[in-house]
Structure formats: structure tokens, C-alpha cells
PyMOL Python script that loads the backbone (N, CA, C, O; Angstrom):
from pymol import cmd

cmd.read_pdbstr("""\
ATOM      1  N   MET A   1     -10.962  43.215   9.043  1.00  0.00           N
ATOM      2  CA  MET A   1     -11.762  42.165   8.355  1.00  0.00           C
ATOM      3  C   MET A   1     -11.336  42.025   6.891  1.00  0.00           C
ATOM      4  O   MET A   1     -11.206  43.024   6.184  1.00  0.00           O
ATOM      5  N   LYS A   2     -11.115  40.762   6.428  1.00  0.00           N
ATOM      6  CA  LYS A   2     -10.659  40.520   5.108  1.00  0.00           C
ATOM      7  C   LYS A   2     -11.883  40.649   4.089  1.00  0.00           C
ATOM      8  O   LYS A   2     -13.046  40.374   4.384  1.00  0.00           O
ATOM      9  N   SER A   3     -11.470  41.082   2.915  1.00  0.00           N
ATOM     10  CA  SER A   3     -12.479  41.198   1.906  1.00  0.00           C
ATOM     11  C   SER A   3     -12.975  39.788   1.406  1.00  0.00           C
ATOM     12  O   SER A   3     -12.322  38.755   1.557  1.00  0.00           O
ATOM     13  N   TRP A   4     -14.194  39.866   0.797  1.00  0.00           N
ATOM     14  CA  TRP A   4     -14.743  38.592   0.274  1.00  0.00           C
ATOM     15  C   TRP A   4     -13.865  38.032  -0.847  1.00  0.00           C
ATOM     16  O   TRP A   4     -13.739  36.823  -1.037  1.00  0.00           O
ATOM     17  N   ARG A   5     -13.282  38.948  -1.558  1.00  0.00           N
ATOM     18  CA  ARG A   5     -12.435  38.561  -2.652  1.00  0.00           C
ATOM     19  C   ARG A   5     -11.256  37.775  -2.171  1.00  0.00           C
ATOM     20  O   ARG A   5     -10.896  36.769  -2.783  1.00  0.00           O
ATOM     21  N   THR A   6     -10.621  38.213  -1.057  1.00  0.00           N
ATOM     22  CA  THR A   6      -9.509  37.521  -0.453  1.00  0.00           C
ATOM     23  C   THR A   6      -9.924  36.107   0.131  1.00  0.00           C
ATOM     24  O   THR A   6      -9.258  35.091  -0.069  1.00  0.00           O
ATOM     25  N   ARG A   7     -11.080  36.147   0.864  1.00  0.00           N
ATOM     26  CA  ARG A   7     -11.548  34.909   1.388  1.00  0.00           C
ATOM     27  C   ARG A   7     -11.886  33.880   0.298  1.00  0.00           C
ATOM     28  O   ARG A   7     -11.605  32.694   0.470  1.00  0.00           O
ATOM     29  N   ILE A   8     -12.486  34.319  -0.822  1.00  0.00           N
ATOM     30  CA  ILE A   8     -12.793  33.341  -1.899  1.00  0.00           C
ATOM     31  C   ILE A   8     -11.522  32.820  -2.504  1.00  0.00           C
ATOM     32  O   ILE A   8     -11.407  31.631  -2.803  1.00  0.00           O
ATOM     33  N   GLY A   9     -10.535  33.732  -2.692  1.00  0.00           N
ATOM     34  CA  GLY A   9      -9.246  33.290  -3.321  1.00  0.00           C
ATOM     35  C   GLY A   9      -8.575  32.226  -2.416  1.00  0.00           C
ATOM     36  O   GLY A   9      -8.120  31.190  -2.901  1.00  0.00           O
ATOM     37  N   VAL A  10      -8.525  32.482  -1.191  1.00  0.00           N
ATOM     38  CA  VAL A  10      -7.873  31.571  -0.202  1.00  0.00           C
ATOM     39  C   VAL A  10      -8.657  30.199  -0.197  1.00  0.00           C
ATOM     40  O   VAL A  10      -8.050  29.128  -0.206  1.00  0.00           O
ATOM     41  N   GLY A  11      -9.997  30.282  -0.183  1.00  0.00           N
ATOM     42  CA  GLY A  11     -10.741  29.141  -0.151  1.00  0.00           C
ATOM     43  C   GLY A  11     -10.544  28.269  -1.454  1.00  0.00           C
ATOM     44  O   GLY A  11     -10.490  27.040  -1.402  1.00  0.00           O
ATOM     45  N   LEU A  12     -10.442  28.976  -2.604  1.00  0.00           N
ATOM     46  CA  LEU A  12     -10.123  28.204  -3.897  1.00  0.00           C
ATOM     47  C   LEU A  12      -8.827  27.521  -3.852  1.00  0.00           C
ATOM     48  O   LEU A  12      -8.683  26.378  -4.286  1.00  0.00           O
ATOM     49  N   ALA A  13      -7.860  28.231  -3.318  1.00  0.00           N
ATOM     50  CA  ALA A  13      -6.520  27.640  -3.261  1.00  0.00           C
ATOM     51  C   ALA A  13      -6.421  26.503  -2.315  1.00  0.00           C
ATOM     52  O   ALA A  13      -5.740  25.527  -2.631  1.00  0.00           O
ATOM     53  N   VAL A  14      -7.059  26.550  -1.154  1.00  0.00           N
ATOM     54  CA  VAL A  14      -7.125  25.417  -0.235  1.00  0.00           C
ATOM     55  C   VAL A  14      -7.848  24.222  -0.820  1.00  0.00           C
ATOM     56  O   VAL A  14      -7.458  23.069  -0.641  1.00  0.00           O
ATOM     57  N   GLY A  15      -8.923  24.548  -1.531  1.00  0.00           N
ATOM     58  CA  GLY A  15      -9.723  23.480  -2.183  1.00  0.00           C
ATOM     59  C   GLY A  15      -8.887  22.698  -3.299  1.00  0.00           C
ATOM     60  O   GLY A  15      -8.905  21.472  -3.398  1.00  0.00           O
ATOM     61  N   ALA A  16      -8.165  23.537  -4.116  1.00  0.00           N
ATOM     62  CA  ALA A  16      -7.394  23.039  -5.133  1.00  0.00           C
ATOM     63  C   ALA A  16      -6.229  22.102  -4.564  1.00  0.00           C
ATOM     64  O   ALA A  16      -5.939  21.024  -5.083  1.00  0.00           O
ATOM     65  N   ALA A  17      -5.636  22.601  -3.509  1.00  0.00           N
ATOM     66  CA  ALA A  17      -4.542  21.780  -2.847  1.00  0.00           C
ATOM     67  C   ALA A  17      -5.109  20.466  -2.237  1.00  0.00           C
ATOM     68  O   ALA A  17      -4.436  19.435  -2.246  1.00  0.00           O
ATOM     69  N   ALA A  18      -6.422  20.526  -1.683  1.00  0.00           N
ATOM     70  CA  ALA A  18      -7.020  19.362  -1.127  1.00  0.00           C
ATOM     71  C   ALA A  18      -7.267  18.300  -2.250  1.00  0.00           C
ATOM     72  O   ALA A  18      -7.216  17.101  -1.977  1.00  0.00           O
ATOM     73  N   VAL A  19      -7.520  18.723  -3.444  1.00  0.00           N
ATOM     74  CA  VAL A  19      -7.725  17.835  -4.541  1.00  0.00           C
ATOM     75  C   VAL A  19      -6.442  17.378  -5.216  1.00  0.00           C
ATOM     76  O   VAL A  19      -6.350  16.241  -5.678  1.00  0.00           O
ATOM     77  N   ALA A  20      -5.462  18.253  -5.272  1.00  0.00           N
ATOM     78  CA  ALA A  20      -4.212  17.865  -5.943  1.00  0.00           C
ATOM     79  C   ALA A  20      -3.381  16.953  -5.162  1.00  0.00           C
ATOM     80  O   ALA A  20      -2.756  16.090  -5.779  1.00  0.00           O
ATOM     81  N   ILE A  21      -3.283  17.026  -3.844  1.00  0.00           N
ATOM     82  CA  ILE A  21      -2.478  16.169  -3.078  1.00  0.00           C
ATOM     83  C   ILE A  21      -2.852  14.683  -3.202  1.00  0.00           C
ATOM     84  O   ILE A  21      -1.959  13.861  -3.409  1.00  0.00           O
ATOM     85  N   PRO A  22      -4.090  14.318  -3.088  1.00  0.00           N
ATOM     86  CA  PRO A  22      -4.383  12.819  -3.288  1.00  0.00           C
ATOM     87  C   PRO A  22      -4.094  12.340  -4.710  1.00  0.00           C
ATOM     88  O   PRO A  22      -3.685  11.198  -4.919  1.00  0.00           O
ATOM     89  N   LEU A  23      -4.309  13.214  -5.669  1.00  0.00           N
ATOM     90  CA  LEU A  23      -4.093  12.826  -7.145  1.00  0.00           C
ATOM     91  C   LEU A  23      -2.605  12.633  -7.363  1.00  0.00           C
ATOM     92  O   LEU A  23      -2.240  11.845  -8.235  1.00  0.00           O
ATOM     93  N   THR A  24      -1.692  13.316  -6.610  1.00  0.00           N
ATOM     94  CA  THR A  24      -0.303  13.147  -6.962  1.00  0.00           C
ATOM     95  C   THR A  24       0.406  12.146  -5.996  1.00  0.00           C
ATOM     96  O   THR A  24       1.585  11.845  -6.184  1.00  0.00           O
ATOM     97  N   SER A  25      -0.260  11.674  -5.044  1.00  0.00           N
ATOM     98  CA  SER A  25       0.350  10.706  -4.048  1.00  0.00           C
ATOM     99  C   SER A  25       0.581   9.378  -4.723  1.00  0.00           C
ATOM    100  O   SER A  25      -0.157   8.958  -5.615  1.00  0.00           O
ATOM    101  N   THR A  26       1.644   8.726  -4.260  1.00  0.00           N
ATOM    102  CA  THR A  26       1.907   7.319  -4.767  1.00  0.00           C
ATOM    103  C   THR A  26       1.265   6.347  -3.857  1.00  0.00           C
ATOM    104  O   THR A  26       0.788   6.702  -2.779  1.00  0.00           O
ATOM    105  N   ALA A  27       1.245   5.050  -4.305  1.00  0.00           N
ATOM    106  CA  ALA A  27       0.690   4.018  -3.524  1.00  0.00           C
ATOM    107  C   ALA A  27       1.571   3.818  -2.339  1.00  0.00           C
ATOM    108  O   ALA A  27       2.785   4.009  -2.404  1.00  0.00           O
ATOM    109  N   ALA A  28       0.930   3.416  -1.205  1.00  0.00           N
ATOM    110  CA  ALA A  28       1.693   3.147  -0.033  1.00  0.00           C
ATOM    111  C   ALA A  28       2.140   1.775   0.129  1.00  0.00           C
ATOM    112  O   ALA A  28       2.734   1.443   1.155  1.00  0.00           O
ATOM    113  N   PHE A  29       1.900   0.957  -0.806  1.00  0.00           N
ATOM    114  CA  PHE A  29       2.296  -0.440  -0.800  1.00  0.00           C
ATOM    115  C   PHE A  29       3.721  -0.680  -1.101  1.00  0.00           C
ATOM    116  O   PHE A  29       4.267   0.018  -1.955  1.00  0.00           O
ATOM    117  N   ALA A  30       4.362  -1.587  -0.489  1.00  0.00           N
ATOM    118  CA  ALA A  30       5.743  -1.967  -0.684  1.00  0.00           C
ATOM    119  C   ALA A  30       6.019  -2.412  -2.109  1.00  0.00           C
ATOM    120  O   ALA A  30       5.092  -2.848  -2.792  1.00  0.00           O
ATOM    121  N   ALA A  31       7.239  -2.323  -2.582  1.00  0.00           N
ATOM    122  CA  ALA A  31       7.639  -2.794  -3.875  1.00  0.00           C
ATOM    123  C   ALA A  31       7.666  -4.277  -3.873  1.00  0.00           C
ATOM    124  O   ALA A  31       8.049  -4.905  -2.886  1.00  0.00           O
ATOM    125  N   PRO A  32       7.277  -4.827  -4.935  1.00  0.00           N
ATOM    126  CA  PRO A  32       7.187  -6.363  -4.998  1.00  0.00           C
ATOM    127  C   PRO A  32       8.633  -6.927  -5.037  1.00  0.00           C
ATOM    128  O   PRO A  32       9.582  -6.219  -5.375  1.00  0.00           O
ATOM    129  N   PRO A  33       8.768  -8.259  -4.670  1.00  0.00           N
ATOM    130  CA  PRO A  33      10.050  -8.842  -4.703  1.00  0.00           C
ATOM    131  C   PRO A  33      10.639  -8.914  -6.098  1.00  0.00           C
ATOM    132  O   PRO A  33       9.917  -8.675  -7.066  1.00  0.00           O
ATOM    133  N   PRO A  34      11.932  -9.237  -6.248  1.00  0.00           N
ATOM    134  CA  PRO A  34      12.464  -9.317  -7.569  1.00  0.00           C
ATOM    135  C   PRO A  34      11.851 -10.462  -8.343  1.00  0.00           C
ATOM    136  O   PRO A  34      11.469 -11.483  -7.770  1.00  0.00           O
ATOM    137  N   GLY A  35      11.762 -10.291  -9.617  1.00  0.00           N
ATOM    138  CA  GLY A  35      11.164 -11.326 -10.477  1.00  0.00           C
ATOM    139  C   GLY A  35       9.784 -10.879 -10.951  1.00  0.00           C
ATOM    140  O   GLY A  35       9.227  -9.926 -10.405  1.00  0.00           O
ATOM    141  N   ASP A  36       9.195 -11.584 -12.007  1.00  0.00           N
ATOM    142  CA  ASP A  36       7.944 -11.252 -12.523  1.00  0.00           C
ATOM    143  C   ASP A  36       6.804 -12.001 -11.898  1.00  0.00           C
ATOM    144  O   ASP A  36       6.978 -13.058 -11.292  1.00  0.00           O
ATOM    145  N   GLY A  37       5.628 -11.429 -12.058  1.00  0.00           N
ATOM    146  CA  GLY A  37       4.372 -12.140 -11.646  1.00  0.00           C
ATOM    147  C   GLY A  37       3.892 -12.027 -10.178  1.00  0.00           C
ATOM    148  O   GLY A  37       2.880 -12.623  -9.810  1.00  0.00           O
ATOM    149  N   TRP A  38       4.627 -11.260  -9.348  1.00  0.00           N
ATOM    150  CA  TRP A  38       4.230 -11.058  -8.001  1.00  0.00           C
ATOM    151  C   TRP A  38       3.014 -10.136  -7.884  1.00  0.00           C
ATOM    152  O   TRP A  38       2.952  -9.063  -8.484  1.00  0.00           O
ATOM    153  N   VAL A  39       2.044 -10.606  -7.078  1.00  0.00           N
ATOM    154  CA  VAL A  39       0.783  -9.874  -6.907  1.00  0.00           C
ATOM    155  C   VAL A  39       0.695  -9.530  -5.386  1.00  0.00           C
ATOM    156  O   VAL A  39       0.845 -10.414  -4.542  1.00  0.00           O
ATOM    157  N   PRO A  40       0.445  -8.211  -5.047  1.00  0.00           N
ATOM    158  CA  PRO A  40       0.266  -7.920  -3.655  1.00  0.00           C
ATOM    159  C   PRO A  40      -1.088  -8.386  -3.153  1.00  0.00           C
ATOM    160  O   PRO A  40      -2.109  -8.123  -3.787  1.00  0.00           O
ATOM    161  N   VAL A  41      -1.106  -9.072  -2.026  1.00  0.00           N
ATOM    162  CA  VAL A  41      -2.359  -9.647  -1.613  1.00  0.00           C
ATOM    163  C   VAL A  41      -2.748  -9.160  -0.210  1.00  0.00           C
ATOM    164  O   VAL A  41      -3.812  -9.558   0.265  1.00  0.00           O
ATOM    165  N   GLY A  42      -1.963  -8.332   0.483  1.00  0.00           N
ATOM    166  CA  GLY A  42      -2.282  -7.840   1.821  1.00  0.00           C
ATOM    167  C   GLY A  42      -1.111  -7.693   2.637  1.00  0.00           C
ATOM    168  O   GLY A  42       0.011  -7.692   2.131  1.00  0.00           O
ATOM    169  N   ALA A  43      -1.306  -7.566   3.889  1.00  0.00           N
ATOM    170  CA  ALA A  43      -0.241  -7.381   4.849  1.00  0.00           C
ATOM    171  C   ALA A  43      -0.732  -7.864   6.241  1.00  0.00           C
ATOM    172  O   ALA A  43      -1.901  -7.694   6.590  1.00  0.00           O
ATOM    173  N   GLU A  44       0.188  -8.468   7.020  1.00  0.00           N
ATOM    174  CA  GLU A  44      -0.123  -9.057   8.279  1.00  0.00           C
ATOM    175  C   GLU A  44       1.049  -8.825   9.199  1.00  0.00           C
ATOM    176  O   GLU A  44       2.155  -8.552   8.733  1.00  0.00           O
ATOM    177  N   LYS A  45       0.822  -8.933  10.553  1.00  0.00           N
ATOM    178  CA  LYS A  45       1.958  -8.901  11.479  1.00  0.00           C
ATOM    179  C   LYS A  45       2.289 -10.315  11.903  1.00  0.00           C
ATOM    180  O   LYS A  45       1.439 -11.017  12.450  1.00  0.00           O
ATOM    181  N   TYR A  46       3.495 -10.732  11.659  1.00  0.00           N
ATOM    182  CA  TYR A  46       3.952 -12.099  12.055  1.00  0.00           C
ATOM    183  C   TYR A  46       5.226 -11.967  12.753  1.00  0.00           C
ATOM    184  O   TYR A  46       5.960 -11.012  12.501  1.00  0.00           O
ATOM    185  N   PRO A  47       5.550 -12.875  13.633  1.00  0.00           N
ATOM    186  CA  PRO A  47       6.811 -12.755  14.427  1.00  0.00           C
ATOM    187  C   PRO A  47       8.139 -13.018  13.545  1.00  0.00           C
ATOM    188  O   PRO A  47       9.242 -12.584  13.878  1.00  0.00           O
ATOM    189  N   SER A  48       7.918 -13.731  12.452  1.00  0.00           N
ATOM    190  CA  SER A  48       9.041 -14.031  11.537  1.00  0.00           C
ATOM    191  C   SER A  48       8.587 -14.168  10.019  1.00  0.00           C
ATOM    192  O   SER A  48       7.421 -14.397   9.700  1.00  0.00           O
ATOM    193  N   LYS A  49       9.550 -14.016   9.189  1.00  0.00           N
ATOM    194  CA  LYS A  49       9.294 -14.167   7.721  1.00  0.00           C
ATOM    195  C   LYS A  49       8.879 -15.586   7.486  1.00  0.00           C
ATOM    196  O   LYS A  49       7.923 -15.817   6.745  1.00  0.00           O
ATOM    197  N   ALA A  50       9.555 -16.568   8.085  1.00  0.00           N
ATOM    198  CA  ALA A  50       9.257 -17.978   7.813  1.00  0.00           C
ATOM    199  C   ALA A  50       7.826 -18.403   8.280  1.00  0.00           C
ATOM    200  O   ALA A  50       7.118 -19.165   7.622  1.00  0.00           O
ATOM    201  N   GLU A  51       7.466 -17.853   9.457  1.00  0.00           N
ATOM    202  CA  GLU A  51       6.111 -18.098   9.893  1.00  0.00           C
ATOM    203  C   GLU A  51       5.021 -17.424   8.952  1.00  0.00           C
ATOM    204  O   GLU A  51       3.982 -18.019   8.667  1.00  0.00           O
ATOM    205  N   CYS A  52       5.296 -16.233   8.516  1.00  0.00           N
ATOM    206  CA  CYS A  52       4.473 -15.535   7.579  1.00  0.00           C
ATOM    207  C   CYS A  52       4.307 -16.420   6.302  1.00  0.00           C
ATOM    208  O   CYS A  52       3.182 -16.636   5.850  1.00  0.00           O
ATOM    209  N   GLU A  53       5.351 -16.895   5.764  1.00  0.00           N
ATOM    210  CA  GLU A  53       5.290 -17.606   4.452  1.00  0.00           C
ATOM    211  C   GLU A  53       4.632 -18.999   4.654  1.00  0.00           C
ATOM    212  O   GLU A  53       3.899 -19.493   3.798  1.00  0.00           O
ATOM    213  N   ALA A  54       4.927 -19.599   5.818  1.00  0.00           N
ATOM    214  CA  ALA A  54       4.317 -20.923   6.086  1.00  0.00           C
ATOM    215  C   ALA A  54       2.760 -20.802   6.273  1.00  0.00           C
ATOM    216  O   ALA A  54       2.001 -21.627   5.764  1.00  0.00           O
ATOM    217  N   LYS A  55       2.306 -19.717   7.041  1.00  0.00           N
ATOM    218  CA  LYS A  55       0.929 -19.612   7.289  1.00  0.00           C
ATOM    219  C   LYS A  55       0.150 -19.138   5.978  1.00  0.00           C
ATOM    220  O   LYS A  55      -1.002 -19.525   5.780  1.00  0.00           O
ATOM    221  N   GLU A  56       0.779 -18.331   5.131  1.00  0.00           N
ATOM    222  CA  GLU A  56       0.187 -17.816   3.955  1.00  0.00           C
ATOM    223  C   GLU A  56       0.151 -18.717   2.730  1.00  0.00           C
ATOM    224  O   GLU A  56      -0.601 -18.474   1.786  1.00  0.00           O
ATOM    225  N   LEU A  57       0.954 -19.736   2.758  1.00  0.00           N
ATOM    226  CA  LEU A  57       1.050 -20.567   1.588  1.00  0.00           C
ATOM    227  C   LEU A  57      -0.238 -21.333   1.296  1.00  0.00           C
ATOM    228  O   LEU A  57      -0.606 -21.439   0.126  1.00  0.00           O
ATOM    229  N   PRO A  58      -0.942 -21.873   2.290  1.00  0.00           N
ATOM    230  CA  PRO A  58      -2.245 -22.522   2.041  1.00  0.00           C
ATOM    231  C   PRO A  58      -3.231 -21.536   1.364  1.00  0.00           C
ATOM    232  O   PRO A  58      -3.905 -21.884   0.395  1.00  0.00           O
ATOM    233  N   ASN A  59      -3.292 -20.320   1.893  1.00  0.00           N
ATOM    234  CA  ASN A  59      -4.201 -19.324   1.276  1.00  0.00           C
ATOM    235  C   ASN A  59      -3.804 -19.028  -0.192  1.00  0.00           C
ATOM    236  O   ASN A  59      -4.655 -18.853  -1.063  1.00  0.00           O
ATOM    237  N   ALA A  60      -2.515 -18.983  -0.416  1.00  0.00           N
ATOM    238  CA  ALA A  60      -2.071 -18.750  -1.766  1.00  0.00           C
ATOM    239  C   ALA A  60      -2.428 -19.911  -2.764  1.00  0.00           C
ATOM    240  O   ALA A  60      -2.824 -19.686  -3.908  1.00  0.00           O
ATOM    241  N   GLN A  61      -2.263 -21.126  -2.261  1.00  0.00           N
ATOM    242  CA  GLN A  61      -2.571 -22.312  -2.991  1.00  0.00           C
ATOM    243  C   GLN A  61      -4.091 -22.409  -3.305  1.00  0.00           C
ATOM    244  O   GLN A  61      -4.511 -22.834  -4.381  1.00  0.00           O
ATOM    245  N   ALA A  62      -4.845 -22.004  -2.336  1.00  0.00           N
ATOM    246  CA  ALA A  62      -6.292 -22.060  -2.503  1.00  0.00           C
ATOM    247  C   ALA A  62      -6.737 -21.085  -3.546  1.00  0.00           C
ATOM    248  O   ALA A  62      -7.810 -21.272  -4.121  1.00  0.00           O
ATOM    249  N   ASN A  63      -5.963 -20.033  -3.831  1.00  0.00           N
ATOM    250  CA  ASN A  63      -6.304 -19.054  -4.827  1.00  0.00           C
ATOM    251  C   ASN A  63      -5.537 -19.172  -6.082  1.00  0.00           C
ATOM    252  O   ASN A  63      -5.497 -18.212  -6.852  1.00  0.00           O
ATOM    253  N   GLY A  64      -4.943 -20.244  -6.339  1.00  0.00           N
ATOM    254  CA  GLY A  64      -4.297 -20.565  -7.607  1.00  0.00           C
ATOM    255  C   GLY A  64      -2.797 -20.119  -7.698  1.00  0.00           C
ATOM    256  O   GLY A  64      -2.195 -20.158  -8.772  1.00  0.00           O
ATOM    257  N   TYR A  65      -2.248 -19.719  -6.600  1.00  0.00           N
ATOM    258  CA  TYR A  65      -0.768 -19.274  -6.660  1.00  0.00           C
ATOM    259  C   TYR A  65       0.024 -20.507  -6.087  1.00  0.00           C
ATOM    260  O   TYR A  65      -0.521 -21.439  -5.496  1.00  0.00           O
ATOM    261  N   HIS A  66       1.365 -20.403  -6.328  1.00  0.00           N
ATOM    262  CA  HIS A  66       2.264 -21.483  -5.785  1.00  0.00           C
ATOM    263  C   HIS A  66       3.439 -20.984  -4.925  1.00  0.00           C
ATOM    264  O   HIS A  66       4.208 -21.787  -4.397  1.00  0.00           O
ATOM    265  N   GLU A  67       3.569 -19.680  -4.791  1.00  0.00           N
ATOM    266  CA  GLU A  67       4.650 -19.084  -4.045  1.00  0.00           C
ATOM    267  C   GLU A  67       4.130 -17.904  -3.191  1.00  0.00           C
ATOM    268  O   GLU A  67       3.165 -17.241  -3.571  1.00  0.00           O
ATOM    269  N   VAL A  68       4.785 -17.646  -2.019  1.00  0.00           N
ATOM    270  CA  VAL A  68       4.492 -16.612  -1.128  1.00  0.00           C
ATOM    271  C   VAL A  68       5.822 -15.875  -0.827  1.00  0.00           C
ATOM    272  O   VAL A  68       6.861 -16.524  -0.703  1.00  0.00           O
ATOM    273  N   TRP A  69       5.802 -14.610  -0.715  1.00  0.00           N
ATOM    274  CA  TRP A  69       6.937 -13.815  -0.301  1.00  0.00           C
ATOM    275  C   TRP A  69       6.439 -12.801   0.703  1.00  0.00           C
ATOM    276  O   TRP A  69       5.506 -12.059   0.394  1.00  0.00           O
ATOM    277  N   CYS A  70       7.028 -12.732   1.914  1.00  0.00           N
ATOM    278  CA  CYS A  70       6.694 -11.703   2.916  1.00  0.00           C
ATOM    279  C   CYS A  70       7.845 -10.795   3.077  1.00  0.00           C
ATOM    280  O   CYS A  70       8.982 -11.225   3.269  1.00  0.00           O
ATOM    281  N   ASP A  71       7.544  -9.489   2.996  1.00  0.00           N
ATOM    282  CA  ASP A  71       8.608  -8.457   3.155  1.00  0.00           C
ATOM    283  C   ASP A  71       8.790  -8.181   4.692  1.00  0.00           C
ATOM    284  O   ASP A  71       8.011  -7.495   5.354  1.00  0.00           O
ATOM    285  N   ASP A  72       9.877  -8.780   5.159  1.00  0.00           N
ATOM    286  CA  ASP A  72      10.058  -8.677   6.612  1.00  0.00           C
ATOM    287  C   ASP A  72      10.876  -7.387   7.021  1.00  0.00           C
ATOM    288  O   ASP A  72      11.390  -7.321   8.138  1.00  0.00           O
ATOM    289  N   SER A  73      10.982  -6.414   6.144  1.00  0.00           N
ATOM    290  CA  SER A  73      11.616  -5.101   6.395  1.00  0.00           C
ATOM    291  C   SER A  73      10.705  -4.214   7.123  1.00  0.00           C
ATOM    292  O   SER A  73      11.116  -3.149   7.583  1.00  0.00           O
ATOM    293  N   LYS A  74       9.398  -4.623   7.260  1.00  0.00           N
ATOM    294  CA  LYS A  74       8.384  -3.794   8.036  1.00  0.00           C
ATOM    295  C   LYS A  74       7.725  -4.696   9.106  1.00  0.00           C
ATOM    296  O   LYS A  74       7.691  -5.923   9.010  1.00  0.00           O
ATOM    297  N   ALA A  75       7.198  -3.979  10.145  1.00  0.00           N
ATOM    298  CA  ALA A  75       6.483  -4.631  11.283  1.00  0.00           C
ATOM    299  C   ALA A  75       5.312  -5.449  10.822  1.00  0.00           C
ATOM    300  O   ALA A  75       5.137  -6.615  11.175  1.00  0.00           O
ATOM    301  N   ILE A  76       4.494  -4.765   9.993  1.00  0.00           N
ATOM    302  CA  ILE A  76       3.366  -5.362   9.338  1.00  0.00           C
ATOM    303  C   ILE A  76       3.877  -5.715   7.900  1.00  0.00           C
ATOM    304  O   ILE A  76       4.080  -4.858   7.040  1.00  0.00           O
ATOM    305  N   MET A  77       4.061  -7.023   7.727  1.00  0.00           N
ATOM    306  CA  MET A  77       4.728  -7.530   6.415  1.00  0.00           C
ATOM    307  C   MET A  77       3.766  -7.462   5.253  1.00  0.00           C
ATOM    308  O   MET A  77       2.731  -8.127   5.292  1.00  0.00           O
ATOM    309  N   PRO A  78       4.033  -6.750   4.299  1.00  0.00           N
ATOM    310  CA  PRO A  78       3.394  -6.839   3.009  1.00  0.00           C
ATOM    311  C   PRO A  78       3.600  -8.273   2.413  1.00  0.00           C
ATOM    312  O   PRO A  78       4.705  -8.814   2.448  1.00  0.00           O
ATOM    313  N   ILE A  79       2.470  -8.880   1.852  1.00  0.00           N
ATOM    314  CA  ILE A  79       2.509 -10.198   1.438  1.00  0.00           C
ATOM    315  C   ILE A  79       2.252 -10.243  -0.108  1.00  0.00           C
ATOM    316  O   ILE A  79       1.345  -9.589  -0.623  1.00  0.00           O
ATOM    317  N   PHE A  80       3.056 -11.010  -0.782  1.00  0.00           N
ATOM    318  CA  PHE A  80       2.991 -11.183  -2.266  1.00  0.00           C
ATOM    319  C   PHE A  80       2.858 -12.619  -2.591  1.00  0.00           C
ATOM    320  O   PHE A  80       3.426 -13.492  -1.935  1.00  0.00           O
ATOM    321  N   ASN A  81       2.081 -12.860  -3.639  1.00  0.00           N
ATOM    322  CA  ASN A  81       1.845 -14.288  -4.219  1.00  0.00           C
ATOM    323  C   ASN A  81       2.152 -14.254  -5.712  1.00  0.00           C
ATOM    324  O   ASN A  81       1.991 -13.256  -6.414  1.00  0.00           O
ATOM    325  N   ARG A  82       2.620 -15.465  -6.147  1.00  0.00           N
ATOM    326  CA  ARG A  82       2.718 -15.658  -7.533  1.00  0.00           C
ATOM    327  C   ARG A  82       2.615 -17.134  -7.855  1.00  0.00           C
ATOM    328  O   ARG A  82       2.679 -17.517  -9.023  1.00  0.00           O
TER     329      ARG A  82
END
""", "prot")
cmd.dss("prot")
cmd.show_as("cartoon", "prot")
cmd.util.cbc("prot")
cmd.orient("prot")
């Protein structure tokens, strides 16, 4: 049987790791396209980049943006507006 001192030490180490990992993680969102002013607005699954941008443009314009860029390097495409 392990001593209480060992159990407490292990518990504190596990707790510290559980807090440290989320604090040091980076965002899982894709990098924005080249140029200034791109804002990440979400991600959707589309059959093609052209369809993604065509369907997302009215949403972008309704929210005050004039351009849409979909990152087709992923199955669920991150969507950016500017």
C-alpha cells in the first residue's frame, strides 16, 4: 500500500498537468488566408470551395462583409469573411 504522502504528491502532479495542458494549447482554428482583415466565422462541410463561397456570400453580406474565403484543405472547411 502506498503512503498518503505519495498519493497526495501524485494527485497534485496530475491536477497540475490537467490545468497546464489546456492553458498551453493553441487554437484549433485554421490560419486565415493571406491578407489583412479576415475574420473566422465558422466551418461547414461543402462538396467544393466554389459552392462554399457561393452559399456563404449572402451571409457575409448580411453581416457587413464583402468577401468570403473557404479553406478547402480540410473536409470541414473553415470559413473566413472580410
